[in-house]
C-alpha positions, 0 to 999 in steps of 0.5 A, a space after each residue: 500500500 502506498 501512503 504518506 509517512 511522517 517521521 521525526 529524527 534528531 540529527 547532528 549537522 554543521 554548515 557546509 558548502 556542496 561541491 558547487 559552493 552552495 550553502 547548506 548543511 552536512 548531516 549525520 543521521 543516527 545510523 551514521 549515514 552522512 548527507 548534505 542538504 541545501 540551507 533552506 530545505 534543512 532550516 525548514 525541517 529542523 529546529 536548532 537544539 543548541 550545541 551539545 544538546 540532543 535530549 533537552 527542551 530549552 527556553 530558547 527553543 520554546 521562544 524560537 518555536 512559539 515566535 513570542 519573542 518576535 511578537 508572532 501573537 495577537 492579544 485581544 480583550 474579549 467583550 466580557 471586559 475581564 478576559 484576554 485571548 492571545 492567538 499565536 502562530 508557532 513557526 510550524 504554522 500551528 496556531 495555539 491560543 491562550 486565555 486569561 481572566 480576572 474575576 472583576 472587570 475593574 481589576 482587568 489589565 490587558 498587558 498582565 492578561 497577555 503575559 499570563 496567556 503567553 505563559 500558557 502558550 509557552 507551556 504547551 510548546 514545552 510539551 510539544 517539543 518534549 514530544 518531538 524530542 522523545 520521538 526523535 531520540 527513541 523513535 516509535 515503539 511499534 510494540 505499543 503502536 497501532 494494531 496493523 489490522 486496525 490501520 487498514 
């Protein structure tokens, strides 16, 4: 059966030019296979984890993934006068939303509400990136995966 597959892996890479002088990355895959990728293709597929790190989510990764540090979010005060909704587009294009509310509209502060909602968005990103790293480092455990008969 032909179908699409999605996979995640952690690779070791460094900037390198190909034989024509094109900018890109030399890549070593977990099985030792070495390849080269054009810069734009590689950077669209991989998030830097930091030098010497192959198993930890960092605050820098979360900030880069959420794009919050470059204002990739939109904060809105809702009509109830006490709730802030923040919409954030992650660098993957995935949208995440954070809400914060106070009890009394007289105590409402949109900047504080925005800060609290962004924290919730970042908390989700920590979990998402942890999931991705777990998958990239250890792969998929087919012993607990889908029953092959159920996937037909």
